[in-house]
N, C-alpha and C positions, 0 to 999 in steps of 0.2 A: 854888501857880501853876506852872507850868514853868519853867525858868530860859532867860534869852536864848540859851543856847547850844542849849539841846534845841528852843525854836522855828526857830533857824535850820537845826537836824539836819531837822526837820520840813519845812521849807518847801525844802531841798533836795532830799529824799528825793521830794517831792510833784513837784517840777520836774523830776526826773530821769525822772519817771513819765509826763510828760505825753501823750507820744506813745502811749505804752501804753494811756491810759484815754482818749484820743480814739478809737482804734483798736477799743476794746472795746465803746463806745458806738454806734459805726458797725455794728457787728456786730448788737448788739442790735437796732437799730432795722431792719437789714436783715431779721430774722426774723419775719414778720406774728405776732402775737397778738391780733388782734381776736376780738370774740365769747369772751372770756375761754378761748381756746385757747392756753394757758399751755405745754404739753407742751415745742415744740422750744426757745424762748426760756429757758425753765427749766432745759434741760440745759447751755445754753451757759453760763448762771451756775453751774450745778453744776460744769462742768468750771473756771471759773476760781476759784472757792473751795476745790476741791481743789487747784490747783496754789497755793494760796496758803497752804495747812494748816489750812482749817477744818475741823471734826470734826463728825461726824452731820451730813452734808450729806445731805440727801434730800426728797423730795416728801412734801408732808401728806397724809392721806386725801381731802381737795378738790384737791389737786393744786397746792397752792402751792408753793415752794421755801423750803428755809431752811437755813441752817449756821452754827455756833457756835464761836465762840473763847473761852476760859478758863473759869473752872469757879468762879468766888467767888459770893458771898451776894447782890449786887446785879446784877439781872439787867434788860437795858437791850435794846430790841430796836429796829432800825432798819428801818422798814416804808417799801418802796417797790412801787408795783405796777406789774406787769409788762405786765397787757394793755392794750391801747387801744384808743379806737372804732375804725371803720371809715373806711375813705377818701372815702364818697360817690362822687361822680362822679368818674373818674379823669381825665377831660379837663379838669376845674377845676384840675388840679395843673401848675404849670410845670415841674417835675421828678418823676423817678419817687420816689412816697412813701416808699419802702422803701430803694431806694439811698441818695436825699437827694443834700445837695449842702453844700459848705461856702462860704459867702462872708463877707468881713471879718470873719474869726473866728466866724462864726455857724453852726450844722448845722441844716439845714431837714431835717425827714423826720417821719414819723408816729411818734408816742412820744417825738420827743426832748425836748420839753416835760414832756407829760404821760404817762408819768413814768419815763420810761427813763433821763432825763439823770442822775438822782440814783444811780441801780444803780452805777455806777463807782467814785465817789467814797464811798458807803458800805461795800462792800467793800472796798476798797484803803485807806480809813482805818481800818477795824477792822483790816487787818493791820498797816500801818505803826503804828498805835498801840500794839500789842502789841510789834513788833518794839523801837519805838524807845524803849520802857520808859514810855510815856504813858497806858496803859491795863494795869493790873497785873492780870493772869490769875488774881491769888488772891483779889482785890477783886472783880472782874466777871468776870459772863458776857454777853457779848456776842452777840445774834443778827442776821443778816440775814434778813429776810423778804419775799421776791420775792411778791407775790400778785397776784389778781383783785379789782378793785374796781370797775370801770366799769358793772358792771350792777348791783349791789347794791353800794354802799358800806358797808363795817363786817362785811359776813358773814365773810370771811375772820379779821380778829381775832378775832370772836365765837369762831370754831372754833378758832382756835390756844389761847385762853384754855379754852374749856371740852369742846373734843372732842379735838384733836391738836395739838401735843403736848403738852395741858393746862398750859401755863406762864402763871403772872400774873406779867408784867414788872412792876419797878418804876417804870421811866420808860420812855417809846417817843419816839423822832425819828421823824417821817412828811417822808418826802421830796417832797410835791407841791411846784411851783413855788413860791417864796418872792421872788422877786427879790433873793436871799441876804439877806433880813431875818430875823428870828425872828418866827415867827407864834405866839400863844397862843390861838386860837379860831374858831371860824367860828358862823354860825346854822345852826339844823337845817331839818329838812325832813320834810314828810308828803305821802306820796303817795295821791290818792283818785282814784275816779272817779264821776262823775253819770250815772245810766242813765234816759232818759226811754221808756214804753213807750206805743206808739199804736195806732192801726188801720190796716190795709191795706185799699186800694181800689186799681182801676185807675184811673192817671192822668187817663183820660176822663171818671172819674166822681171825683175826688178829693174831691167835695164828701161821700160818703157816707164818707171815711176818717179819720183822725186823724193827724196827720203829726209824728212824734216829734223831727223835727228842729226843726219851728216851737216845739215846747214848750221846747226848749233856748236858743234866740236871746235871749230876755229875759235868762236867768241868765247866758249868756255875755257879753252886755252889761252886766249887772251885776258881773259879776267884773273887767270891765276897768277899771272904776271903784271899785274896791274898797280900794285901796291907801292911800289918805290915812286910814281908817279902821284898820289893820293898826298893831300895835305897835311900838314903837321903846325902843331900850336905847341910852346913850351911847356904848358900845364896839362892840357888836357891828351897832347900824344898825337901818335900819326891816325890818319884815317884807314879803315881796314874796308874788305869787301869778299864775301863768299857767297859763291852757289850752294843754297841751302837744300833746295829738293830739286826734282823732274817729273814732269809728267807727260805722257805719251799718248796720243791718239792713232790705234791701229785698226783696223777692220778684222783681222786676227792674228795670230803668231806666225802665219804665214803669208803675211804682207808687208807693204813696204809702208812704213808712218807717214801720215798723211800731216799731222800736228805733233810740234812737240814744244813744252813750256819749261824755261828753269826759273826758279825763284832766286831772288838774291837779295842778302842782308848787307847793306852798305852802311858802314859805322863813320859818321860825319864829324871832324873836327872844326872847331873855329875857323872861319873863314871859307868853307865849302859850303855851296848852295845846291838847293834841288834842281835848278838850271844846270848849274856845273856838273851835276852826277849823271844827271840824264845826258848831256852833251858827251861827256866821256864814254859812254856806253854806246850811244848812236855813233861815234867815230869808228867803234869796231866791227859795225856793220857794212860790209862790201855794198858799194853804190848800187851795184848792179842787184842786189839782192832786199832793197829797202822796200820794196812793195810787198814783199813777201815774209817780213822779220819785222815785227813790233814790239815796242817798249811801253809798256803799261806801270803807272804807280797801280802799288794795291789799296783796297778800301778796305774798312771793318764796318760791317753791318749786322752781324751776328745775332740775335737776340741773347740777353741774359736767363737765366734760370726761370727768372720771373717774368721772361716773354717780354722786357725792356728793350726798345731798341734806340740804340744811339750811334747812329752814322759818324766815322771820321775816318780822313786818310792817314794812311799808313807814316806819315812822316813825323817825326820827333825830333824837335831840334836839339841841339847841344847846350848846353848852360854850365855856368861857376859863377860863385857870386866871390868878391872878394875878399883874402883872407881878414883884411881891416874891419869887415861890415860886424855891426854889433851882435848880431845872431851867430856868426863864425867865433867871435871872441867869447861872447858867453858859454858856447860849448867848448871851448878849449879850456877855460875857467873851470868849468863844471869837472871835465876829465881829472884835472890836476888836485880840485878840491876832494875827489871821491877816490884820490891815491892813485891815480895812473901817472905815469911821467909824461913830463912835457913832449909834446912832438907837433910839428905843423901839420894843419889841414891837408888830407889827400883828395883822392877822387876813386871812385868805382871803376871798372871797366866794363861793366854791363849797364844795362840801361834801367832804369827805375820811374816811378811815378814824377820823379823830378822832372820830365821833360814837359809835364802838363803843369805842374806847380809853378817852378820856375823857368821853362824853357817857352810856353805858352804865355802862361797868366803873369810871369815878372813877380811872383811872390817869393820873395826870401825864404830859403830851405836850405837844411843841412840834412847830413846821413849821419846817423850813430845805430849802430847795433851790435849785438853780440855775433859770434859767427865769423868765418872766412868764405868769401864767395867760391873760391874754387873748389868747395864741396858741394855747392848749389847744383842741384839736378843732375846729381851723380847718386850710386849706391852708397856712397862715403856720405850724405847728406846729414851733418853732424853740428852740434853747437858746446862749447863749454859752458856746463852749469853754473861753474862760480860767474862767467860773466851775462848769463842771462839774471843771476842776483845783483851783481853791481851795476849792470845797465838800471835797472830799476831806481838807485840812487841818482844815477845821470838826469832820468827823465823828471823825478821830483824835483831836481836842484835846479835845473836849468832857467824855468821862468824867473827866479828870484835874481840872475844875473843878467837879465836883458836892461 
């Protein structure tokens, strides 16, 4: 455990950099990075890391940005996604979503909460930890990994481990918003589609057709009442299911549609498998219609902005590590050391890159970040600036407690 004088030094160093951290965050939010277009914001992050003395600062083959400090045998990755969702209707915002505004100590801007808010603290936390002797460069190799997550969570760390730079860390800290709590897991997810095929006819002679939309209506209704039958877990909670989109093919607006597809987001808790999820949906299809209604799992093979393609199925397993795990305990002790009240580790309601780090690769991972996930993807996207600054001390201190 660092001494009281080291903790005081750390707090003083973080406080002295408050305006720098806030200014850096505002610059990041001012650079649009929607639809995984990470290049410009990645360049800004790269410039900051180089100025702070990070080594090997570069874009990987997918177009994520990374930098390193230290060369020790224990590898820790600080993961923060730098892409954001779009802004939707610009008129729905009460301020410029990129310029943002600061009010009552809170920054409101696209990406402030989800998830640019953790980036300044992670980068400066690593640098300050090394500078103040809290992170021993002979013991630790620290990576900041700014990546693309919004359109396919887990794909960037999957590439990090298996393609470029082909590094398997020992521990990962995910900077998604946690209200400054330590999080240790979340539900998984499976994305699917159900397609019904019918027969086209002129709308004036609709009795000659077979309306594909009508075939899906009983299934949609059944899905809307399915949740009480889904799995449950004392920590991760109850399974969830949502029809999230619908596409229809029709020869014209005066015709019977001959194809309709619904897209399904299924949140999976522990004890639920892909086979179980698909079987639940298959049971909703009448036996006499199973030749014309098909269930398929979704697959992601869209190229990144660099043109790199990394095909993955859109199955993301649930994960959690035990409260007693050394990484969780280090996080809980770090919180208290920087002045936050004791609290048990929690979980996210949404999904993160943890579905690969911990869910698929089995790498011990926790979450810690400023902000509250309830503002993510909304026109209220926001983060407390006190939390942004205080999180910096957490990231600097955590490795010393492992």
